[in-house]
VEXKOL-514481 format. One line per 2 residues: number of its first residue (from 1); their letters; for each residue x, y, z of C-alpha. Coordinates in nm, 3 decimals, decimal comma, always signed. Example, Ala and Ser with C-alpha at 12.3 -4.5 7.8 and 13.67 -1.06 7.14 Angstrom:
<nodes>
1 = as = +1,230:-0,450:+0,780; +1,367:-0,106:+0,714
</nodes>
This chain:
<nodes>
1 = xx = +5,875:+9,705:+12,063; +6,034:+9,615:+11,711
3 = xx = +6,241:+9,925:+11,718; +6,402:+9,838:+12,057
5 = xx = +6,474:+9,488:+11,937; +6,622:+9,644:+11,599
7 = xx = +6,849:+9,869:+11,808; +6,954:+9,611:+12,031
9 = xx = +7,064:+9,366:+11,752; +7,330:+9,626:+11,601
11 = xx = +7,498:+9,703:+11,934; +7,850:+9,582:+11,968
13 = xx = +7,736:+9,414:+12,306; +7,396:+9,361:+12,442
15 = xx = +7,264:+9,242:+12,783; +7,020:+8,934:+12,733
17 = xx = +6,744:+8,877:+12,978; +6,970:+8,629:+13,208
19 = xx = +7,195:+8,960:+13,269; +7,463:+8,828:+13,075
21 = xx = +7,656:+9,044:+12,829; +7,695:+8,882:+12,493
23 = xx = +7,823:+9,030:+12,136; +7,555:+9,180:+11,926
25 = xx = +7,515:+9,077:+11,556; +7,710:+9,365:+11,425
27 = xx = +8,018:+9,251:+11,671; +8,016:+8,907:+11,530
29 = xx = +7,973:+9,000:+11,189; +8,295:+9,245:+11,220
31 = xx = +8,467:+8,960:+11,408; +8,417:+8,713:+11,110
33 = xx = +8,527:+8,992:+10,855; +8,841:+9,057:+11,053
35 = xx = +8,922:+8,682:+11,062; +8,853:+8,651:+10,687
37 = xx = +9,060:+8,958:+10,610; +9,373:+8,811:+10,845
39 = xx = +9,331:+8,464:+10,684; +9,348:+8,613:+10,325
41 = xx = +9,641:+8,835:+10,398; +9,833:+8,585:+10,551
43 = xx = +9,779:+8,343:+10,242; +9,846:+8,611:+9,997
45 = xx = +10,170:+8,734:+10,199; +10,293:+8,359:+10,179
47 = xx = +10,218:+8,347:+9,814; +10,395:+8,664:+9,723
49 = xx = +10,703:+8,582:+9,929; +10,723:+8,260:+9,806
51 = xx = +10,734:+8,382:+9,441; +10,945:+8,663:+9,541
53 = xx = +11,199:+8,418:+9,649; +11,206:+8,242:+9,338
55 = xx = +11,227:+8,575:+9,132; +11,241:+8,559:+8,766
57 = xx = +10,983:+8,444:+8,550; +10,749:+8,350:+8,826
59 = xx = +10,795:+8,692:+8,988; +10,742:+8,904:+8,642
61 = xx = +10,442:+8,660:+8,584; +10,283:+8,734:+8,910
63 = xx = +10,320:+9,124:+8,842; +10,190:+9,076:+8,495
65 = xx = +9,865:+8,927:+8,618; +9,842:+9,210:+8,887
67 = xx = +9,906:+9,482:+8,624; +9,618:+9,349:+8,412
69 = xx = +9,380:+9,325:+8,708; +9,474:+9,683:+8,806
71 = xx = +9,388:+9,786:+8,480; +9,053:+9,603:+8,473
73 = xx = +8,987:+9,746:+8,829; +9,067:+10,099:+8,751
75 = xx = +8,855:+10,070:+8,419; +8,563:+9,917:+8,644
77 = xx = +8,571:+10,218:+8,873; +8,590:+10,495:+8,609
79 = xx = +8,364:+10,306:+8,365; +8,118:+10,616:+8,346
81 = xx = +8,357:+10,824:+8,221; +8,613:+10,609:+8,056
83 = xx = +8,518:+10,594:+7,651; +8,501:+10,230:+7,514
85 = xx = +8,750:+10,245:+7,244; +9,039:+10,404:+7,434
87 = xx = +8,977:+10,144:+7,739; +8,997:+9,867:+7,498
89 = xx = +9,310:+9,994:+7,336; +9,483:+10,025:+7,696
91 = xx = +9,422:+9,684:+7,746; +9,549:+9,563:+7,409
93 = xx = +9,857:+9,771:+7,469; +9,926:+9,668:+7,828
95 = xx = +9,900:+9,295:+7,699; +10,152:+9,377:+7,444
97 = xx = +10,383:+9,552:+7,680; +10,399:+9,258:+7,901
99 = xx = +10,425:+8,999:+7,648; +10,721:+9,156:+7,496
101 = xx = +10,885:+9,223:+7,839; +10,847:+8,837:+7,928
103 = xx = +10,973:+8,730:+7,585; +11,295:+8,920:+7,664
105 = xx = +11,243:+9,243:+7,446; +11,249:+9,478:+7,723
107 = xx = +11,346:+9,788:+7,538; +11,117:+9,751:+7,270
109 = xx = +10,821:+9,696:+7,569; +10,956:+10,015:+7,733
111 = xx = +10,922:+10,222:+7,430; +10,592:+10,085:+7,306
113 = xx = +10,477:+10,172:+7,678; +10,598:+10,528:+7,665
115 = xx = +10,464:+10,586:+7,300; +10,136:+10,427:+7,390
117 = xx = +10,075:+10,625:+7,696; +10,168:+10,939:+7,508
119 = xx = +9,921:+10,817:+7,220; +9,621:+10,750:+7,480
121 = xx = +9,678:+11,082:+7,657; +9,675:+11,273:+7,322
123 = xx = +9,378:+11,115:+7,184; +9,170:+11,147:+7,495
125 = xx = +9,261:+11,510:+7,569; +9,179:+11,595:+7,191
127 = xx = +8,847:+11,371:+7,183; +8,723:+11,394:+7,562
129 = xx = +8,946:+11,637:+7,757; +9,005:+11,364:+7,967
131 = xx = +9,303:+11,122:+8,042; +9,112:+10,845:+8,241
133 = xx = +9,251:+10,545:+7,990; +9,586:+10,676:+7,975
135 = xx = +9,591:+10,707:+8,355; +9,476:+10,356:+8,387
137 = xx = +9,755:+10,245:+8,161; +10,010:+10,423:+8,346
139 = xx = +9,882:+10,311:+8,684; +9,881:+9,932:+8,593
141 = xx = +10,213:+9,953:+8,374; +10,429:+10,158:+8,592
143 = xx = +10,455:+9,923:+8,870; +10,499:+9,628:+8,649
145 = xx = +10,821:+9,777:+8,534; +10,938:+9,912:+8,842
147 = xx = +10,875:+9,614:+9,085; +10,994:+9,357:+8,855
149 = xx = +11,306:+9,548:+8,753; +11,381:+9,567:+9,142
151 = xx = +11,362:+9,204:+9,191; +11,595:+9,112:+8,866
153 = xx = +11,656:+8,780:+8,804; +11,919:+8,681:+9,034
155 = xx = +11,930:+8,553:+9,395; +12,143:+8,850:+9,507
157 = xx = +11,865:+9,106:+9,386; +11,614:+8,988:+9,647
159 = xx = +11,690:+9,221:+9,924; +11,571:+9,559:+9,768
161 = xx = +11,224:+9,407:+9,684; +11,180:+9,257:+10,028
163 = xx = +11,263:+9,575:+10,191; +10,996:+9,745:+9,973
165 = xx = +10,749:+9,497:+10,083; +10,843:+9,560:+10,474
167 = xx = +10,827:+9,930:+10,435; +10,470:+9,934:+10,304
169 = xx = +10,343:+9,607:+10,480; +10,484:+9,781:+10,813
171 = xx = +10,345:+10,087:+10,743; +9,991:+9,926:+10,663
173 = xx = +9,963:+9,724:+10,960; +10,081:+9,972:+11,208
175 = xx = +9,875:+10,262:+11,063; +9,554:+10,038:+11,115
177 = xx = +9,679:+9,928:+11,461; +9,785:+10,298:+11,607
179 = xx = +9,459:+10,443:+11,426; +9,238:+10,197:+11,584
181 = xx = +9,379:+10,191:+11,923; +9,493:+10,555:+11,961
183 = xx = +9,264:+10,749:+11,739; +9,262:+11,118:+11,726
185 = xx = +9,227:+11,411:+11,468; +9,154:+11,268:+11,134
187 = xx = +9,433:+11,293:+10,846; +9,244:+11,364:+10,551
189 = xx = +8,847:+11,344:+10,649; +8,733:+11,436:+10,308
191 = xx = +8,925:+11,163:+10,136; +8,931:+10,896:+10,386
193 = xx = +8,737:+10,955:+10,712; +8,895:+10,653:+10,896
195 = xx = +9,253:+10,772:+10,871; +9,409:+10,970:+11,163
197 = xx = +9,767:+11,125:+11,222; +9,825:+10,856:+11,488
199 = xx = +9,801:+10,597:+11,236; +10,019:+10,807:+11,001
201 = xx = +10,276:+10,826:+11,272; +10,227:+10,468:+11,345
203 = xx = +10,289:+10,373:+10,961; +10,650:+10,544:+10,993
205 = xx = +10,736:+10,361:+11,269; +10,583:+10,031:+11,140
207 = xx = +10,775:+10,071:+10,821; +11,099:+10,146:+11,007
209 = xx = +11,068:+9,862:+11,236; +10,996:+9,580:+10,990
211 = xx = +11,258:+9,723:+10,765; +11,525:+9,723:+11,000
213 = xx = +11,417:+9,371:+11,075; +11,491:+9,243:+10,745
215 = xx = +11,827:+9,399:+10,682; +11,937:+9,262:+11,045
217 = xx = +11,819:+8,928:+10,941; +12,006:+8,960:+10,611
219 = xx = +12,329:+9,064:+10,809; +12,328:+9,437:+10,725
221 = xx = +12,333:+9,778:+10,933; +12,199:+10,105:+10,813
223 = xx = +12,229:+10,459:+10,859; +12,072:+10,764:+10,795
225 = xx = +12,035:+10,716:+10,411; +11,816:+10,384:+10,475
227 = xx = +11,601:+10,550:+10,732; +11,541:+10,862:+10,498
229 = xx = +11,447:+10,593:+10,215; +11,214:+10,373:+10,413
231 = xx = +11,049:+10,707:+10,569; +10,992:+10,831:+10,207
233 = xx = +10,860:+10,481:+10,118; +10,614:+10,484:+10,403
235 = xx = +10,483:+10,838:+10,341; +10,431:+10,751:+9,967
237 = xx = +10,256:+10,453:+10,029; +10,004:+10,634:+10,254
239 = xx = +9,972:+10,877:+9,951; +9,896:+10,615:+9,732
241 = xx = +9,631:+10,497:+9,972; +9,465:+10,833:+9,974
243 = xx = +9,508:+10,860:+9,598; +9,302:+10,548:+9,535
245 = xx = +9,052:+10,664:+9,814; +8,992:+10,980:+9,650
247 = xx = +8,973:+10,798:+9,314; +8,687:+10,566:+9,459
249 = xx = +8,527:+10,844:+9,633; +8,529:+11,025:+9,307
251 = xx = +8,300:+10,764:+9,151; +8,112:+10,675:+9,458
253 = xx = +8,279:+10,303:+9,461; +8,365:+10,128:+9,807
255 = xx = +8,583:+9,858:+9,673; +8,773:+9,822:+9,334
257 = xx = +8,656:+9,465:+9,317; +8,563:+9,160:+9,531
259 = xx = +8,815:+8,920:+9,412; +9,017:+8,915:+9,728
261 = xx = +8,812:+8,770:+10,033; +8,777:+9,028:+10,296
263 = xx = +8,987:+9,321:+10,136; +8,802:+9,386:+9,814
265 = xx = +9,029:+9,423:+9,495; +9,410:+9,415:+9,403
267 = xx = +9,407:+9,794:+9,418; +9,273:+9,802:+9,765
269 = xx = +9,544:+9,585:+9,861; +9,827:+9,713:+9,667
271 = xx = +9,778:+10,086:+9,621; +10,051:+10,187:+9,849
273 = xx = +10,275:+9,948:+9,692; +10,232:+10,066:+9,357
275 = xx = +10,344:+10,437:+9,461; +10,635:+10,314:+9,676
277 = xx = +10,776:+10,074:+9,420; +10,779:+10,326:+9,159
279 = xx = +10,958:+10,568:+9,406; +11,216:+10,303:+9,501
281 = xx = +11,292:+10,221:+9,143; +11,343:+10,606:+9,080
283 = xx = +11,574:+10,643:+9,387; +11,783:+10,339:+9,293
285 = xx = +11,776:+10,440:+8,922; +11,923:+10,793:+9,015
287 = xx = +12,181:+10,634:+9,272; +12,281:+10,385:+9,012
289 = xx = +12,337:+10,655:+8,772; +12,081:+10,572:+8,519
291 = xx = +12,067:+10,182:+8,544; +12,385:+10,073:+8,353
293 = xx = +12,394:+9,755:+8,153; +12,503:+9,546:+8,461
295 = xx = +12,259:+9,723:+8,693; +12,132:+9,516:+8,989
297 = xx = +11,878:+9,699:+9,188; +11,983:+9,526:+9,509
299 = xx = +12,362:+9,582:+9,439; +12,296:+9,945:+9,423
301 = xx = +12,083:+9,931:+9,729; +12,361:+9,762:+9,961
303 = xx = +12,625:+9,995:+9,849; +12,423:+10,302:+9,888
305 = xx = +12,229:+10,228:+10,186; +12,368:+9,933:+10,387
307 = xx = +12,694:+9,814:+10,562; +12,808:+9,485:+10,620
309 = xx = +12,789:+9,325:+10,960; +12,626:+9,437:+11,289
</nodes>
């Protein structure tokens, strides 16, 4: 009975001839994949936190690599609709923007980024009536500017970016746990069939819990403004996840790449962080009256959203 054997092989649990229940092949495969996901996530988190602690050029270099990989993965997904010449120009522009920033020419780098973005968009609209190359350029470049600026170079500018990470990671972890254990109505079935409303609520609670743990550990307390900021970061991070899911579904792609074992690509890991990082940068830019010359993201963050002492 080959069909019966095939059916039994994919069952999560099966009963052998001795009457004992044992995990089927699919369950074993899922278990191995989950272990791989957990191990790679822990290794990545450790590396990111270590580099974030040091800050400065090391942190900027980390995001320089991440931004180039984001653009590569974006171009890989949209390759059927992405014109070759604008695609190559976007890589050259992003490389130039990052190198100028790392060399200390931040204002020049920002101007070239904005001019390059406008030029790519105009070029594509006039020739192909699309903006895929410009979208990839923005998708890769904006988080580099935002998150590197949030971290800054001084040790006292660490807190803002750690809270950002805590908000996004807490949202991701608790969304997964709540969605798996509680389930329920789907959040956006046409875009991401596995996402549920219980997972979305779990993401809000997870972001709040982990972010409060960070600021309490740092010796601060927080009020309504902090709660609203973290909730906004959690919501936007989930929107970022949905945007990437919609983008991949548009081109019938499962993973952005396969460079991270058990997770897929860089975009699959930091899609929410991209959107949340840009939002937090904008919030602190507005709160800090437009990034004065002495602007420190963490200084504005602490003064605007936290209080000293427990």
